[in-house]
N, C-alpha and C positions, 0 to 999 in steps of 0.2 A: 788338353781338358782332364778333368777330375774323374776319379771313376764314378759309377751311379750311387746315389744316396741309398743307404739301407733301409731307414726308418719306413715304417707305412702308419697309417692311418689307424687311431684307436677306435673302438666301439663306441657308440654314443651311450651316455648315462641313461642309466633305467630311471623311469619314475616311481615314485612312492605310490603304495596301493592306497586306496581310498580306505577311511576309518570307518567304523561301526555307526550307525545312527544312533545320535545322543539323547537321553531323556530332555524332557522339557525343562523340568526342574534344575536348579543348579545345585547337583549334587557332585561329589568327587570320588573319581577312582585312583586306583594306585598302582604303578607299574615300576618293574626294576629296569626293562629292556627300555631303549628309546620307542615314544610311541609312535604307531601308525600314524601318518595324517596326511592330510588333504593341502591345498595351498595357503601360504601362511604368510602373515606380516611377522618380521623376527626383530628384535632386539637383543644385541648381544651385550652383556657385561663384563670385562675381563680383568678389573680391578687391578691393570698392570701398573699404573700409576696413580691410584688413589680408590677411593669409594665410589667413584663414578655415580655420583647423586643420590646413593644411600644414605639414610640416616640410621644413626644410632641411637638406641635408648639412653636413657639419662643416667648412665653407668660407666664406670672404669673398666667394666669387665667387657666392653665391646670396642674395639679399634680396629685401624687398618696399620697391616703389618708390612712392611716394606722388604724383609727377608723371603717371607713366603708371597709377597705381591699378592694378598688374600686378604679377606675379613675374617678377624679374628674374633671369637666368640671363647670366653672363658668362666672363672668364678671370682666372685669379691664377696666379702660379708656384707657389703652393703646392698648387693644385687644377685640374688641367685639366680635370676633368668635374663640374663643379658640379650638384645636384638639389635637385629640389622634388617632395617624396613626399606622396601625399594622406593623409588620415586612412584606417581601416579602414572599408570598404563592405562591406555584406552585403544578401542579398535571399534570398527562395526563387526568384526568377525567374532563369533560365539562360542567357541572352544580354546582354551589356554592351556598349553604345554608347557612345562618348566623342567629344564635339563640344566644338570650342576654338575660340577668337578669339587671335589673337597678331601682333605685331609685331616686325621686325627691323631693327637699326640697324648700319651701319657693316661688314656682313659682305662679305669679299672672295669672289669665286669661283674664284680660283687657289688657295685655302687648303680648298675643301670644307667650308666651315664650317656650322653649324646646330645643330639638337639632336634627340633622339629622343623617342619615346615608349614606354614599356615598362609592363608589369603583372607581377603577383606573386599567386601563388596561397598562398605558404606565408610571409606575413607578413614579406616583404622578403629571405628566406633566400635565394631566388633569382629572377632576373628573364627575363623575356621579352620580345625585342624586337617592338613591335607597328607602329609607324610611324617611318619617319625622313625628316629635312628637310635638305635640303643647296643650297649654291650650288655652280655651277660645272658642269661636263659630267660628273657622274657617273651612276650608278644609284640612284636615290631615289624615296621614296613621293612626297613632296612637293618641288617643285622651288622654291628662293629666288631671288628676284632678286640680283643685285650690288648691294652697298651696301645700301639701306633696303627693306623690302618689308611690306605688310600683307595679313593673309588673315583672313577670318571662316567659320565654318561647316564648317570643316576636320573630319571624322570618320572615324572607326574602329570595328571590331567585332570582339568576341572570344566563344567561347563559354565559358562555366564550368560545372562540375557544381551541380546544385541546391544551395541553401543552403551555398554556399562562400564565404567572406570573401575580399576581392581588395582589393588597393591599385595605384594606376597612380603613376606618376613623369616629369616630363620631367627630360632630362638634357643638357647643354651639350656642345657640342662647338665651343668657343670657340680662336681661336689669340692673340688680344691683349685688352687689359683694356678697350679702347674697343669692342670687337666685344658686343652686346645681343641677346638675345632677351627678350620681355615675354610671357609668358603671363598674357591679361587675362581671360578668361572660360572655364569648362571646364563643361559639363553631362554627368552621368553618369547614364544610364538603364539600369535593369535590365528586361528586356523578356522576356516569355513566348514561348518559342520553339514552334514546331511539335513534335509529338511524336508518336511512332509509336503508332497505334491499338492500345489492349487487346485481347487474343485472346478474352476472354470472349463471349459471345453478346449480341446485342441483345434485351431483353425484349420480350415480345408485347404488342401495344397492341390491347385488344379494343374492340368498338363504343361508340361514344361513348354514355354515360349521362346522365340528365337531372341539371341544377344546379337545386336547389330553392332558393326564397328564404329569406333568414334568417329563422329560427324567432321567432314569438312570444314562446314559453317563456321561464323562465330557462335563463341559460346559466353553465355553471362549467367555468373553464379548467382541463384534465387533464393539458397537456404543452405545455413550454416549452423551445426549444433556441435558442442564441446561438452556438454552433459556436466559441467562441471560441479553445478550446484543441483542439493536433492530437492530442493523446492522448484526447480526450473527446467523441465525437461524439453524445453526448446520447442513446444509443442506436441510432442512426440507424446504417444499413450501407449498402455502395456496390456499384455495378457496376466502380467504377473504382479502381485500386489505390492512388492516392494523391490522394483528393480535397479534402484541406484546403488552406486558402489562408491566408497570413497579411493580405491584403488585407480592407479595410474594417472592421478589426478583429478579422478572424478570420471564416471563412465558408467555405462547402463548394462547390468549382467543377464545373459540369455543362458539357459540350461534346461534340461529335463523336455525332450519332446514331447512326453505323456501329457505334459501342462501345456498351458497356455504361453509359450515361451516366445514371445517374440513382440517387437515394436513397431508401430506404424503411425503415418500421419497423411492427411489429403490435403491435397493442393488444388487450387482453382486456379481462373485466369488473373485475379488479383495477385497472386503469388508468382505466378510464371510469364504471364503475357504470350501474344501471338500465337496462342493455341488454335488460332484459324489458319495457321500453316502447319505442313508436315513437318515435324521435329523430331528432336532426339534428346531424351533426359540422358545426362551422364552421370552416373553415381561413385563415389570417391569415398572410400569408407576405410579409417584406420582402426584396427582390433588387437587386443590381445588373446590368447587361447592358453588355457591352463587344462591338464589333466584330460585333455582328449586322445583318444585311440583313434587306429587307423578304423575308417569308416563311419566315424563320426562327422557331423557336416552342418553347415549352416545355410541358408539359401536367400537370396533375394529377390523380393515379388512384387509385382504392381497389377493393379485393378484399374481400367479406364470407365469412367462413368457408370459406376456402381457397378460394373459386370465381374464375372469372378477373377481370382486373382492368377495369375500366371507366374510360374518361376522363369525368369531371365537368366540365373546365374545360380550355381550350387560348387560350393567349395567344401573338399573332401580332405579330413585329416588324413595325411600319409602321401598322396600325391599333390594335392595343392598347397597345404599349409602344414607346420608343425607346433609344438608348443612354445611359440616365442610370437613376438609382435608384428604386424605387417600390413601394407598398405594395399587395396584392391581395388581396382577400376573397372566397371561393367557400364553398357548402355540398354537401354531400350527404345523401340520406335515408337513415337508418339503421333497417331493417325490427327490430320487436320480435322479441325471442328471438336475436338475433344472438349468438355465443360470440365470435368475434373480428372484427375490421377491421384490413387492412393498408394505408397510405397510403403512395402511392411519387409523388415528382417525379420527371419526366423531359425530359432534353434531345430534342426532336423537330425534323427539318430542319437540322440543325445541323452544322458542319463543324469541324475542327478549329482553325479561325482564330475561333470562336464562342465566347466565355465568357459563362456566367452563373454569379453567384455568389450563394449562398443566405446572407442573413446572421442574420436572424431568424424564428421558426418558432413560432407557439402554434395549438394544437387545443383547441375549445371542444365541449364536450357540450351540448346543448340539447333541454329537452324539446319534442317536436314538438306543435303545437297543430292540426293542419291536419286530423285523421282525424276520419270521420264527418260530413264536411259534407254537407250537401244541396245538390246539382248540376242544373241543367238542361244539357245536352249537344245541341248539334248535332255532326253529324259529316258533312262534305263528302267526298264521293269523286271522284277522278280518274277519268274515263272517256275520256281524250283519246289519238290515236292513238298516242304514245308508249308506252302501257302495254303495248298488243299488239305493237308494232314488235320485230323484230330489234333487238340492240343496236347493230349495224353498219349498220343501215339504217334509219333512222326513218321512217315512213311516215303517212299520214294516217288509213288504215283505217277509212275512211267506211263504216260500216253494217257493220262486220268486215272486209268485201272478202276480201283475200287473207293476213290477220294470224291467221285460225283457226289454233291450234295443235293441235286435236285434234277427230277427226270426230265424236266421241260428245258434243261440246259444240253447243248451239245456235248460229244467230247472234248471239242476244240475249247467249248466256254468251260467246262467241267464242274466249276464251284463258285459261290458268290461271293469267295474272296478273291480271286482270279478276275472276276468281273468288275469288283470295286477297283481293283487297282488300276484297269484299264480306264472305266470312269473317270477315276480322280486324273489319271494323265492327261485324258481328253479335256476335263475342266480346266486345268492349268493351261493347257495350251490357248483354252479360250480365252482367258483372262488376260493372258501375256500377249496374245495377237496383235502385230501393227499392220498386218497386209500385206507383209515382204513374202517373197516365193521362195526365199532360201533362209528362212528361220528357224526352224525346227528340224531336228534329227531323233530317231525314237531307235533304240537298243533293248532287246530282250537277250535275258539271260537264265541259264539254268546250269547243268554239266557244261553246256557250251554257251557261247554268247553270239549273237547274229545283229546285224545292223539291218534294220526293216527298211528305212528308207534308203532310195536306191541311185539318185544322182552320184555323180564321181566324189563330191565333197558330203553326200549323206544328208544335206539340209533340204528340206523342202516346206512347202506352203504350209498353215496351219489345217488346211482341210485335207490336203495328201496326208498329213502326219496322223491325223485322227484316222482316215480310212485303214492305213497301214496298222494300228493299235487294233481297230477291230477284226483285222485279218489275221493276227498273232493267234496259232493254235498253243495250247497250255500243253507242256511238255512233261512237269515234274522233272526229279531228278536232284542232282548235288546244286552248289551254289558257286559259280565260278567271276567271284564279285571284281577282282582284279582286271579280268579280260574286257568286262562290261566297261568298265572305267577306259581301259586303253582304246574301245570301240569309238566310244564317245569322242573321246580326245582325239582321234583321226578325222572325226566329222566336223570338229570346231578348231583345227590348226590352221585354216584359212580365212579365219572371222577377223573382219576389220573392227567389229563391235566387241561387246562385253562378252566372253565366252562363259557360259555356266552349264555346269552338269546335276540334274536332277535325280539321285538316285532313290528309287523307291524299293524298300527291300524288308524282311521278315527275318534275314538270319546272318550268321556269321559264316565268310568264306569256307568252304570246305572242299575247293578244286583250285588249280593254279599253280601250287607250289611244287610240283612234281608229285609224282606217286599216285594211286588212287585211294590210299587212306593213310593210316598213320598219324603223325603229329597235326592237328589243326593250325598249330603256330606255323607251320611252314606255307599254309596257304593264306593265313593272315599277313605274314611278312611280305608275301608277294603282292598282296592285294595294297598293300602299304606303298610297296615301291612304285605300283603303278599309280596310285592316288598322288603321290611325290612328284611324279613326273608330271603330270598333269597340272597339279599346282605351278610347277618351277616353268611351266611353258604358258603361264597366266590365266589358267582356267579356274575358277571358284566351283568347290563341289559343295553339295547341299544334300546331305542325308535325310530322306523321310521314312523315318523308322516304325515300322509296326511291333511293337513289344510282346508278341504273344507269347515268349518264352523259350523261342528259338533264339532270340538274337542277342548278341553282346554289345548293347547300348555304349558302353564306355570306349569300346574299339571303335565304333563306327565314329563318334564324336571328337575322339582324340586322336585318331591315326587315321580316318578319311575324310572327314569334314575340312573346309581349309580354316576353320577356325571352332573350338568346341562350342561357341555359340550359333554357329550356322548348321545347326541341327534341328529338326523337328520330328516329335514323337507322338503315337497315337496306342492306345490299348488294344485296340481292333480293326480290322479291315473296315468295317462299318463307318469308323468315326473317320478316315480318310476324308471325307467330303467337308468335314468340318474345318479343316485346315487348308483348305485350297488358298483362303483370302494370306493366310501366314506364308505359304510357300510364295506366293505373288511377290509381296511385301519383302519378303526376304530376297529374291531374285533381283528386284528392282534396287533395294538399299545395299544388295552384296556387290551389285556392279562397279566395278571401277575403284573398290574400296580397299584400303589398308588397314587389315585388321588391328593395327597398333597405331594407325596413324592419331596423333593429336594427344596421347596417352601423357606426354610431359608438359601439355598447356595447362592442365589444371593445378593452379598455385595451391600447397600444402603447407601451413605452418603450426608446429605446437601452439595450442592456445596459453600452454604455462610458462614456455621459455623465449619462443618466437624461433627456434633451432629449424632448421629444414628436416622435413621429412624424406628421405631421399627415397624415390620409386624405381625400381628395377624395371624399366620398361623392354630391356631386351631379354627378359624371363618371361615375358606374357605367351612367347609362342614357343617356349622350348619346353623340352623333358629332361627335370632335373633330378640327381640322386644326389639326396644327404650323406653327407661325409661325416662330419663330426658336429657335435653342437658341446659346449664348455660356458657353464656359469661361475666356476672359480670356486665352488663352494668348498671344494675339498683341498685346495693350492696349500702347499706348505713350505714353500721356500720364500726367505724373505727378499733376498736380492740375489744378482750373480755376481758381479767384480770379474767379468770376462769370461768364466768357465763354461763348461759346455754343460749346463745344468737346467734339469726339467722341474716346473713348478706342479707336475702332475697333469692328466688329461692329454692335450694335444698342442699345448702352447709352452715356450721356454724363452727367457731373456735372448735380447735379440743379438746381430752377428757382430758390432763392435764393442767396444768398452763400456757396456752397459750397465753402469753401476746403480742407474735411477730406475731400474726395472724391478719394481717390488711387486709380491703377493699382498694385499690389504684387506685388513678389516676396519672398514670406516662406513661412516654414514653417507658419504660422498658416492658409494658406488651406484652406478645408475639402475641397476637390476632389483628385484625382490629380495634380495638378499645381502648380505652386509660384508662380501668378500667379493673382491674384483681386482684386476691388474692396474697399478698405479703407474705412469710414466711422467717423469719429469726431467728437467734440464738444470740440475744445481750445481754440477761441479766442471760446466764445461763441455761433457761430452752429450752426445745426441743418446736418449733413452728409448727403447724399443723392444718388441717382442715377435717372433717369429713363429709360424706354425710347423708342424711336423710337413714331411713332404707326403704329396698326395700324387697317386698315380693317375694320369689325365688321358692318355693315349688314347685316340677316337673319341672323345668328347671336342665341343666346340668352344666352350665358355668354361671360368672357372671362376666362382663366385664368393664373396664373404658377406656376410650382415653382423651386425654389433649395434649395441647401444653404447654411448659415450657421456661423459661430462667433460668440459674444458673449462679451466679455472683460470682466470687472471692472465691471458694471454694479452700482451701488448698488440698495438699495430704492427703488422709486419712479421711476428712471430707465426709459427703455425707447426702444423702436424700432418702426416701423410700416411697414405696407404700404399705399399710398394707389393712388386711381385718378382720372384727370381723363377727361372726354369731351366729346366736340364734338357739338351737337345742334341743328338746325334753324338753323345758321347762327351758333352762339355758342358759345365755351367755357363750360363749366361749374365749372372749377376743380378743384383735388385734393380730394377725399374720402378720408375716414381708412376702409380695409376691414378691417384687422387690426392689433391693437397687442399688442406684446409688453412686457409690463411686469416688472422685475427683483424677483424675490420672490414675484409673483403669478402668471406663467405661465412662468418660467424661474428656475433658483438664482442669486443673487447674489453678487457679489465672487469670481466664480470663472470657469473657463472652460466654457462649455456647446455643443456641437455639437449640429445637429439641421438636417432637412429640413423642409418646408411648401410646402404648395400653397394657394393663395387663389383664390377665383372670385369676380369681378365679375359682377352681372347687367348685360346690354345693355339698357336700356329702350328703348321707343318712339321713334323719331326719331334715336337715336344713331346715326351714321356712323362716328364715329373713337374710339379709345380709347389710352390709354397708363397704364402702371404706374409708380411710385416707389416704393423703399424710402429711409427716411429715418432717421437717428437722433436721439436728443434724450438724450443722456448730459451731464454737467458738468463731466469733466475728460477730457484727451489720453488716459489710460488707458483711458477708457470707448470701447473698440473693438467695431465688427462688421465681419466679412468674408464675401462675397456671393460665391458660386459656382456654376457649372454653371445657369445661369438658362436656362428653357426657357418660351416662351409659347405657349397655344393659343386658337383660338376654336373653341366647340363649339355645335352645334344640340340640340337638347331631343329 
């Protein structure tokens, strides 16, 4: 074996800060540092092999210079103001940023020589001065040194109306024919500016409803939208005045939760069919997020028969997604006899600088197969101090103490909140009862936990269970959630039916991890261990959360619930009675259901290219940690020729003599910028790229996601994703994880764009892993472009 790798992962690149709000009219401002920008569409002109589509004025004083590989401006007697003008530039964006490099030669300071940058909004009919460049002691935007000067990264910005075409030009101001200005590189960025908030109101967001698992019954796609056309939103309406964007081949833009940033559509039986049966609607969504910070989010909502909207899925930047493109799939239960259902996508906790683009959307109707299940249920009710405490003064409330809210209540009953807890549990038992004598068990918990039902297995009939609930004495005290789960598990271990735990609580665990106080994290970790053990035994856990301010909803949803969607919340104890039916539906539709079952059954294809969008279903039930993200915007190496050579970031050319691994500036890049990695096989060698080593010990999977463009591969030619591991002191070499073969996995002899996520298992003993992407074509025209690569390591 070889020694352990020394490379460690790099930090993920930081994002740009948002720019200030522009004025409405097209004016220009001048800066010399690179402008602060939002997310932009970029066109780059480097003039390395010609004028790149720029046109010169009718003058011998403007030409392309092969020595400087630049656009030359000078002086002639026939034309003292030579020009170079860009091609027509157009975008739906509203801010233009021009960044350029240049060199000047032989300019005299007493002549005030130099050149100007101008722009036109009417195809050259008139020009507006944007930036001046002069020698000498004169007022100018950019000062030039006497004789020779070189400057890079000079920039200027101006605002234009949306959908406006624009041209820019450089105009010489030279006194003699040996005075030269060489424009060496120009980058034009069309950027989304801040915009005023629409005046329409924010849609109301109702309490969270359940997400059920993907159904086992047959599914039929009843709606598909690709938003490719601004004139056809595929039936969707919006709370925003201009939601359509041309980005990503056509999309709908959501931003700014303080405005009506949502899209929605209503469907009835003519769209869905079979609404007389219990069913599920499966929601599959492809999105791209830009400039969203941790805590920003978007939600999926539905409303049945004109009722209130319920949130059935919430995705938060950071734990759930990052600023890249992805696919999410979630479902909601549709009761039998429904006549209409309205579906909504809402931007939540977003600012005007946050952008969520909805690209492709599919809805499926699925026959529900979860009704009439036989279930055994343990109900765990929280009798800790926070239940009866005032919201702003949490107390132990030991033996009720000072927490009694009504003198008509006994000390055992103590407060209305506790009685609401008991009544809710009894109501759920009534709705779920099927008459069996051993269907229910009851556990109550505070600083300790107690199984209130007495047979050896702890399960009794509905009537006995309700009597036991009435007999529980409110105790107050701490919250030992983990022991309550363990006690419920003990009552369900001999169940031959579908075992369910309904956990009714308003608090975060404060006991169970050892010690009387100190870090609550140890108590949460211990509760999670007990929940994991119950789930491993086949028991489903449904937390019913009263979010009074004492609870940690995210912990209960992600670490205690069998699935983040298997959680129901209310804002006070009085509202528990309003979600009884939701809990019953969740119990019945959770029984004997795999939360990830069927997620790969819904076909998704890119409407532009037909390339597959690969959904990583293995990650749905995992907790993942971002390792790195690379868009290669700053890569600086052209190719490798076999050396141990970095492009910058977290990737370098591959392990063989990968001469054809290049950092390229090209319009073929699949991402939003013009730089990416090009792999091709032109000299008989496989070309490839490999990541830095990543420490993965203690994790279950290692994941790579990226965008790609494959060009002109012939049938049988292929490219592939590989992984290499370091285990027990030895390297184990690269293994193939995913192979993409032309004419089998993607269309041959054409250009195919796509996105892919690939997961490799972290076997026992593995401490380090790395990914590689390699190409195996037969010709230099067989090209693979890779961009926007993210690495994650996940725990099951």
